C-alpha positions in Angstrom: -10.8 8.7 -22.9 -13.1 7.6 -20.0 -12.1 8.5 -16.5 -13.7 8.5 -13.0 -13.8 12.2 -11.9 -14.1 14.1 -8.7 -15.3 17.6 -9.5 -15.0 18.9 -5.9 -14.3 17.6 -2.4 -17.2 15.5 -1.3 -18.5 12.0 -0.7 -17.1 9.2 -2.9 -20.7 8.6 -4.0 -20.5 11.8 -6.0 -17.7 10.5 -8.3 -18.9 10.2 -11.9 -17.5 9.0 -15.2 -16.7 11.5 -17.9 -15.0 11.7 -21.3 -11.8 13.8 -21.0 -8.9 14.4 -23.3 -6.0 11.9 -23.4 -3.2 13.5 -21.4 0.2 14.3 -23.0 3.3 13.1 -21.3 5.8 15.9 -20.3 9.5 15.6 -19.8 10.5 12.4 -17.9 7.0 11.0 -18.3 5.3 8.3 -20.3 1.6 7.7 -21.3 0.3 4.3 -20.3 -2.8 2.6 -21.5 -4.2 1.1 -18.3 -4.8 -2.6 -18.0 -5.4 -2.7 -14.2 -5.3 -0.4 -11.2 -5.5 -0.9 -7.4 -7.2 1.0 -4.7 -5.7 2.3 -1.4 -7.4 4.0 1.6 -5.8 7.3 0.6 -7.8 7.4 -2.7 -11.1 8.0 -0.8 -9.4 10.5 1.6 -8.2 12.6 -1.4 -11.7 12.6 -2.8 -13.5 13.6 0.3 -10.9 16.2 1.3 -10.2 14.8 4.7 -6.5 15.3 3.9 -6.8 18.6 2.0 -4.7 20.6 4.5 -1.7 18.2 4.1 -2.3 16.9 0.5 -4.6 19.3 -1.5 -5.7 18.2 -5.0 -6.7 20.1 -8.1 -10.1 19.5 -9.6 -11.3 17.9 -11.7 -9.4 15.1 -10.0 -9.0 11.5 -11.1 -8.3 9.2 -8.1 -6.0 6.1 -8.0 -2.3 5.8 -7.3 -1.5 2.3 -8.5 -1.5 1.4 -12.1 -0.1 -1.0 -14.7 -0.4 -1.0 -18.4 1.4 -0.6 -21.7 3.4 2.5 -22.7 1.8 4.2 -25.7 3.8 7.5 -25.8 7.1 8.7 -24.4 7.9 12.2 -23.2 11.1 14.1 -23.7 14.0 12.5 -21.7 12.0 9.5 -20.6 14.5 6.9 -21.7 13.7 4.1 -19.2 10.7 2.7 -21.1 9.8 2.3 -24.8 6.5 2.3 -26.6 4.9 -1.1 -26.2 6.6 -1.9 -23.0 4.5 -3.0 -20.0 5.1 -1.1 -16.8 3.7 -0.7 -13.2 3.8 2.4 -11.1 3.0 4.2 -7.9 1.6 7.5 -9.2 1.9 9.5 -6.0 -0.5 12.2 -4.9 -1.1 13.3 -8.5 -3.1 10.0 -8.8 -5.0 9.5 -12.0 -5.0 5.7 -12.2 -8.8 5.3 -12.6 -8.7 6.3 -16.3 -8.1 4.6 -19.5 -4.8 6.4 -20.1 -2.5 7.5 -17.3 0.6 9.7 -17.1 3.4 7.9 -15.2 6.8 9.3 -14.2 9.7 7.2 -15.5 11.6 7.4 -12.2 12.0 5.0 -9.3 8.3 4.9 -8.6 7.8 2.9 -11.8 9.2 -0.3 -13.1 9.1 -2.6 -16.1 6.5 -5.3 -15.6 8.4 -8.6 -15.7 7.3 -11.7 -17.6 5.1 -13.9 -15.4 3.5 -11.0 -13.5 -0.1 -10.5 -14.6 -1.7 -7.1 -14.7 -3.9 -7.6 -11.6 -1.0 -8.6 -9.3 1.2 -5.9 -10.9 -1.3 -3.2 -10.1 -1.7 -4.5 -6.5 2.1 -4.2 -5.9 3.4 -0.6 -5.9 2.0 1.3 -2.9 1.7 -1.7 -0.6 5.0 -3.3 -1.3 7.0 0.0 -1.5 5.5 1.2 1.8 6.1 -2.2 3.5 9.7 -2.2 2.3 10.2 1.2 3.8 8.7 0.2 7.1 10.8 -2.9 7.4 13.9 -0.8 6.6 12.9 1.7 9.3 12.3 -1.1 11.7 15.9 -2.4 11.2 14.7 -6.0 11.5 17.2 -8.8 11.5 17.5 -12.5 12.2 16.0 -13.5 15.5 14.3 -10.2 16.2 10.6 -10.1 17.2 8.0 -7.9 15.6 4.3 -7.3 16.1 2.5 -6.2 12.9 -0.9 -4.6 13.7 -3.3 -4.6 10.8 -1.5 -7.5 9.1 -4.1 -8.8 6.8 -4.7 -5.7 4.6 -3.0 -4.8 1.4 0.0 -3.2 3.2 0.1 -5.7 6.0 0.3 -8.8 3.8 3.5 -7.5 2.3 4.9 -6.4 5.7 4.5 -9.9 7.1 6.3 -11.4 4.2 9.2 -8.9 4.1 9.6 -9.1 7.9 9.8 -12.9 7.6 12.3 -12.6 4.8 14.5 -10.4 7.1 14.6 -13.3 9.5 12.3 -11.8 12.2 9.8 -13.8 14.2 6.4 -12.3 13.3 3.3 -12.0 15.4 0.4 -10.6 13.3 -3.0 -9.3 14.2 -6.2 -10.2 12.4 -9.5 -11.8 13.0 -9.7 -15.6 13.4 -11.0 -16.0 9.9 -7.7 -14.6 8.5 -5.3 -16.7 10.7 -4.6 -19.3 8.0 -3.8 -16.5 5.5 -1.4 -14.8 7.9 0.4 -18.0 8.9 0.7 -18.8 5.2 2.4 -15.4 4.7 5.0 -16.3 7.4 3.5 -15.2 10.7 4.6 -17.4 13.6 1.7 -16.3 15.8 -1.6 -14.6 15.2 -3.5 -12.5 17.7 -7.2 -11.9 17.2 -7.7 -8.2 17.7 -11.5 -8.5 17.7 -11.7 -10.3 21.0 -9.5 -8.2 23.3 -6.8 -5.5 23.3 -3.7 -6.5 21.4 -0.9 -5.5 23.8 -2.1 -7.6 26.8 -2.6 -10.6 24.5 1.0 -10.1 23.1 2.5 -9.8 26.6 0.8 -13.0 27.7 2.7 -14.7 24.9 5.9 -12.7 25.1 6.1 -11.1 28.6 9.1 -8.9 27.7 7.4 -7.5 24.6 8.7 -7.4 21.1 11.7 -5.6 19.7 9.5 -3.7 17.2 5.8 -2.9 16.7 4.7 -2.0 13.2 1.3 -0.5 13.5 -0.6 -0.1 10.2 -4.0 0.5 11.7 -3.7 3.3 14.3 -2.5 6.8 14.4 -1.9 9.6 16.9 -2.7 8.9 20.5 -4.1 5.5 19.7 -0.5 4.3 19.1 0.1 4.4 22.9 -1.7 1.1 23.3 0.3 -0.6 20.6 3.6 0.8 22.0 2.7 -1.1 25.2 3.6 -4.3 23.3 7.2 -3.2 22.6 10.0 -4.0 25.0 11.6 -1.2 27.0 13.9 0.6 24.6 12.2 -0.9 21.5 10.6 0.9 18.7 7.2 1.5 17.1 7.1 2.1 13.3 4.1 3.5 11.6 3.1 5.0 8.2 0.3 7.1 9.8 2.0 9.5 12.2 1.8 10.0 15.9 3.7 11.1 19.0 7.5 11.5 18.9 8.0 8.8 21.5 6.4 6.6 24.1 6.8 5.4 27.7 9.7 3.1 28.6 11.9 4.7 26.0 10.0 3.2 23.1 11.2 5.1 20.0 8.7 6.3 17.3 9.7 6.0 13.6 7.4 7.3 10.9 7.8 6.6 7.2 5.7 6.1 4.1 5.9 5.1 0.5 9.5 5.6 -0.5 10.4 4.8 -4.1 14.1 4.0 -3.7 15.8 3.4 -7.1 15.5 -0.3 -8.0 13.3 -1.2 -5.2 10.0 -1.6 -7.2 11.9 -3.5 -9.9 13.2 -5.9 -7.2 9.7 -6.3 -5.6 8.1 -6.9 -9.0 10.7 -9.6 -9.8 10.0 -11.3 -6.5 6.3 -11.3 -7.2 6.9 -12.7 -10.7 9.0 -15.5 -9.2 6.4 -16.2 -6.6 8.6 -15.4 -3.6 6.4 -12.4 -2.8 2.7 -13.3 -2.7 0.2 -10.7 -3.9 -3.0 -11.1 -1.9 -6.1 -9.8 -3.8 -9.3 -9.6 -1.9 -11.6 -8.3 -4.5 -11.6 -7.3 -8.2 -14.0 -4.9 -10.0 -14.5 -3.9 -13.6 -13.6 -0.3 -14.5 -17.3 0.4 -14.9 -17.7 -0.4 -11.2 -14.8 1.6 -9.9 -16.9 4.1 -8.0 -18.6 1.2 -6.2 -15.2 -0.3 -5.5 -14.1 2.9 -3.7 -17.4 3.0 -1.7 -16.9 -0.6 -0.7 -13.2 0.0 0.2 -14.3 2.9 2.5 -17.0 0.9 4.3 -15.8 -2.7 4.3 -12.8 -4.5 5.7 -11.3 -7.0 3.3 -8.1 -8.9 3.2 -5.5 -8.0 0.6 -5.8 -5.5 -2.2 -8.8 -4.3 -4.2 -8.0 -4.2 -8.0 -9.8 -2.7 -11.0 -9.5 -4.3 -14.5 -10.0 -2.4 -17.7 
């Protein structure tokens, strides 16, 4: 089979295509013939090695954590899916989605692809939607609460805005003016243009007491201090990227990431199939152009998800 290979830590530009053996599924796994994949910022970080101390990978390494396709072989004890069944999956740090055949665990990080959900949207769902759902749960949002979502127009943010709105929260989203219509269409009540001035002062001009929760998808470490300024005293800041244990004015920090709770991906996929969860796709590339897609993802800012079709 053909796969995009990283032979050692280094620039994304050094990725190359190679013919490699079709993998064999082990216990609890299935082999999937890929129909589409989606890219995430972590893909490039795993290739370059910027995260090697926290998440080392074995080489040769095939990047890509989001995939959808048809099951062609079932490993021992993998009873959730049958040969010929369409599935979608978050592949975790093992990655491997940028290949014609992909090993997928048949646990809660995978789900049957429902009728009405095409491969492109299915591939764009797992990491972004699972992570957004975990963030909304950590934020403990409820009806009438206020939330600021920083980095709202990306692949993760677009889901966070929708799920926060579904929880009954009043959402303020950040994004450039060119993405204001998109964010309002996803459910944001207000949009702050982060390109013209600092976000927190703009938010406090609109809501002087601050918001109940800040969900920051763009910043990490000490940079979260500025976002925390937008939270009310005693509020919370939620992030998937990590940072200080807390902030001034008793603003609590909560950090979480992609959490494959049993049944959650199935429910999100069903929502997407029904059209009650919109999947925003910013760009689509053929598999032959997957390396260029990763280069573009690392150097350009686009709204929504980047997908690869096979």
